[in-house]
C-alpha positions as CSV (number, residue, x, y, z in Angstrom):
1,X,268.0,193.0,87.7
2,X,264.4,194.0,88.4
3,X,262.6,197.0,87.1
4,X,260.7,199.3,89.4
5,X,257.4,199.9,87.7
6,X,254.5,202.2,88.6
7,X,251.3,200.2,88.9
8,X,249.0,202.8,87.6
9,X,250.7,203.3,84.2
10,X,253.4,200.6,84.0
11,X,256.2,203.2,83.7
12,X,259.7,202.1,84.6
13,X,261.0,204.5,87.2
14,X,264.1,202.6,88.4
15,X,265.9,199.3,88.9
16,X,267.3,197.2,91.6
17,X,269.5,194.1,91.8
18,X,271.8,192.2,94.1
19,X,275.5,192.5,93.4
20,X,275.6,188.7,92.8
21,X,274.9,185.7,95.0
22,X,275.6,185.7,98.7
23,X,279.3,185.4,99.5
24,X,280.8,182.5,101.5
25,X,279.7,184.2,104.7
26,X,276.1,184.7,103.5
27,X,276.5,188.5,102.8
28,X,274.2,189.9,100.1
29,X,274.6,193.4,98.8
30,X,271.9,195.3,96.9
31,X,272.0,198.1,94.3
32,X,269.2,200.5,93.7
33,X,268.4,203.4,91.3
34,X,265.3,205.6,91.1
35,X,264.8,208.2,88.4
36,X,265.2,211.7,89.9
37,X,261.6,212.8,89.4
38,X,260.4,209.8,91.5
39,X,262.9,210.1,94.4
40,X,261.7,211.1,97.9
41,X,258.3,209.4,97.3
42,X,258.9,206.1,99.2
43,X,259.7,204.0,96.2
44,X,263.2,203.2,97.4
45,X,261.9,202.0,100.8
46,X,259.2,199.9,99.2
47,X,261.7,198.4,96.7
48,X,264.4,197.6,99.2
49,X,262.0,196.0,101.7
50,X,260.5,193.9,99.0
51,X,263.8,192.7,97.7
52,X,265.2,192.0,101.2
53,X,262.0,190.1,102.2
54,X,262.3,188.0,99.1
55,X,266.0,187.2,99.9
56,X,265.0,186.1,103.4
57,X,263.5,183.0,101.8
58,X,267.0,181.8,101.0
59,X,268.6,180.3,104.2
60,X,272.1,181.0,103.0
61,X,271.5,184.8,103.3
62,X,272.9,185.8,106.6
63,X,273.7,189.5,106.2
64,X,272.4,192.4,104.1
65,X,274.8,195.1,103.0
66,X,274.2,198.5,101.5
67,X,277.0,200.8,100.3
68,X,276.5,204.4,99.5
69,X,278.5,207.6,98.8
70,X,278.9,209.6,102.0
71,X,277.4,212.6,100.0
72,X,274.2,210.8,99.2
73,X,272.2,212.0,102.1
74,X,268.9,210.7,100.8
75,X,270.1,207.1,100.5
76,X,271.7,207.3,103.9
77,X,268.4,208.5,105.3
78,X,266.7,205.5,103.7
79,X,269.1,203.0,105.1
80,X,269.0,204.6,108.6
81,X,265.2,204.3,108.4
82,X,265.6,200.6,108.3
83,X,268.1,200.5,111.2
84,X,271.1,199.3,109.3
85,X,274.4,199.7,111.3
86,X,277.3,201.8,109.9
87,X,280.3,199.5,109.5
88,X,282.9,201.9,108.0
89,X,284.0,203.0,104.6
90,X,285.5,201.4,101.6
91,X,287.1,202.8,98.4
92,X,285.3,201.7,95.2
93,X,287.4,201.8,92.1
94,X,284.5,203.3,90.1
95,X,282.4,205.2,92.7
96,X,285.1,206.4,95.1
97,X,284.5,206.4,98.9
98,X,281.4,204.5,100.1
99,X,279.9,204.1,103.5
100,X,279.1,200.5,104.4
101,X,275.9,199.6,106.2
102,X,274.8,196.1,107.3
103,X,272.1,194.2,109.1
104,X,271.8,190.5,109.9
105,X,269.0,188.6,108.2
106,X,267.7,187.7,111.6
107,X,267.5,191.4,112.6
108,X,265.8,192.3,109.4
109,X,263.2,189.6,109.9
110,X,262.6,190.6,113.5
111,X,262.2,194.3,112.6
112,X,260.4,194.1,109.3
113,X,258.9,190.6,109.0
114,X,258.3,188.7,105.8
115,X,255.5,191.0,104.6
């Protein structure tokens, strides 16, 4: 897990982590949480892009996955901003229905570079 910290005052405003190592097909899923008072200010986009660019340094990573509740319109807007492709839904035992979005590591590198 990595904390999301404001530079100006070192306040923790969220966290992010991958849901484990890449699976046997090279898929890597990320989790993200931003405190409500800091949402809709670009921190999610900055955090996700930074984590994905870091993960691109590992050749075993082939696909990035993001799952989100169909009701979480803000997170869906963020993932659509990056150009992830909707792949369907899954039922999570804890979170319920989740939309699945994916992008290949090659496409992420092509669209967003290494930074």
